[in-house]
DRENDO-1510 file (C-alpha; in Angstrom, 1 decimal, always signed):
<recs>
REC; n; res; u; v; w
REC; 1; MET; +92.0; +143.8; +9.4 .
REC; 2; GLY; +90.9; +146.7; +11.7 .
REC; 3; GLY; +92.6; +149.7; +13.0 .
REC; 4; ALA; +94.2; +152.7; +11.3 .
REC; 5; LYS; +97.5; +152.4; +9.6 .
REC; 6; SER; +100.3; +154.7; +10.5 .
REC; 7; ILE; +103.1; +156.1; +8.4 .
REC; 8; PHE; +105.5; +155.6; +11.4 .
REC; 9; PRO; +107.2; +152.3; +12.2 .
REC; 10; ARG; +105.6; +150.5; +15.1 .
REC; 11; GLY; +108.3; +151.4; +17.6 .
REC; 12; ASP; +108.0; +155.1; +16.9 .
REC; 13; MET; +104.4; +155.1; +18.1 .
REC; 14; ILE; +105.3; +153.8; +21.6 .
REC; 15; ARG; +108.1; +156.3; +21.8 .
REC; 16; GLN; +105.7; +159.1; +21.0 .
REC; 17; ALA; +103.3; +157.7; +23.6 .
REC; 18; ILE; +106.0; +157.7; +26.2 .
REC; 19; ARG; +107.1; +161.2; +25.3 .
REC; 20; TRP; +103.4; +162.4; +25.5 .
REC; 21; ILE; +102.9; +160.8; +28.9 .
REC; 22; SER; +106.2; +162.2; +30.2 .
REC; 23; ASP; +105.4; +165.7; +28.9 .
REC; 24; ILE; +102.1; +165.9; +30.7 .
REC; 25; HIS; +103.4; +164.4; +34.0 .
REC; 26; GLN; +100.4; +162.2; +34.6 .
REC; 27; TYR; +101.2; +158.6; +35.4 .
REC; 28; ASP; +97.8; +157.0; +35.9 .
REC; 29; VAL; +95.7; +154.4; +34.2 .
REC; 30; GLU; +93.5; +156.9; +32.5 .
REC; 31; THR; +96.4; +158.8; +30.9 .
REC; 32; ILE; +98.0; +155.5; +29.8 .
REC; 33; GLU; +94.8; +154.3; +28.2 .
REC; 34; GLU; +94.5; +157.7; +26.4 .
REC; 35; ALA; +98.0; +157.4; +25.1 .
REC; 36; CYS; +97.2; +153.9; +23.8 .
REC; 37; ARG; +94.2; +155.3; +21.9 .
REC; 38; ARG; +96.0; +158.3; +20.6 .
REC; 39; TYR; +99.0; +156.2; +19.3 .
REC; 40; ASP; +97.1; +153.0; +18.4 .
REC; 41; LEU; +99.2; +150.8; +20.6 .
REC; 42; SER; +98.8; +147.1; +21.0 .
REC; 43; PRO; +97.6; +145.5; +24.3 .
REC; 44; CYS; +101.2; +144.3; +24.8 .
REC; 45; GLU; +102.5; +147.8; +24.5 .
REC; 46; GLU; +99.7; +149.1; +26.8 .
REC; 47; GLU; +100.8; +146.5; +29.4 .
REC; 48; PHE; +104.4; +147.7; +29.1 .
REC; 49; LEU; +103.4; +151.3; +29.7 .
REC; 50; LEU; +101.2; +150.3; +32.7 .
REC; 51; LYS; +104.1; +148.4; +34.3 .
REC; 52; HIS; +106.6; +151.0; +33.5 .
REC; 53; PHE; +104.8; +154.1; +34.6 .
REC; 54; LEU; +102.6; +152.8; +37.4 .
REC; 55; HIS; +105.6; +150.9; +38.9 .
REC; 56; ALA; +107.8; +153.9; +38.6 .
REC; 57; ASP; +105.2; +156.2; +40.1 .
REC; 58; GLN; +104.7; +153.8; +43.1 .
REC; 59; LYS; +108.4; +153.7; +43.7 .
REC; 60; ARG; +108.6; +157.5; +43.6 .
REC; 61; VAL; +105.7; +157.8; +46.1 .
REC; 62; SER; +107.2; +155.1; +48.5 .
REC; 63; GLY; +110.6; +156.7; +48.1 .
REC; 64; ASN; +109.3; +160.1; +49.2 .
REC; 65; ALA; +107.5; +158.5; +52.2 .
REC; 66; LYS; +110.9; +157.3; +53.5 .
REC; 67; HIS; +112.4; +160.8; +53.6 .
</recs>
């Protein structure tokens, strides 16, 4: 069994990662990968963050292009 154990419940780590990404306002692959390392997230959680933040950022960019 590898990986460091946390004193936080599993869901708290992804919440902290989301908060960290949102606080620094960088919604790119490198930032999401860094959040996954910092908060020891699973590949499934990483995929969620990628879909959530990259999709949201693309919508924001395309929405600005329409105005």
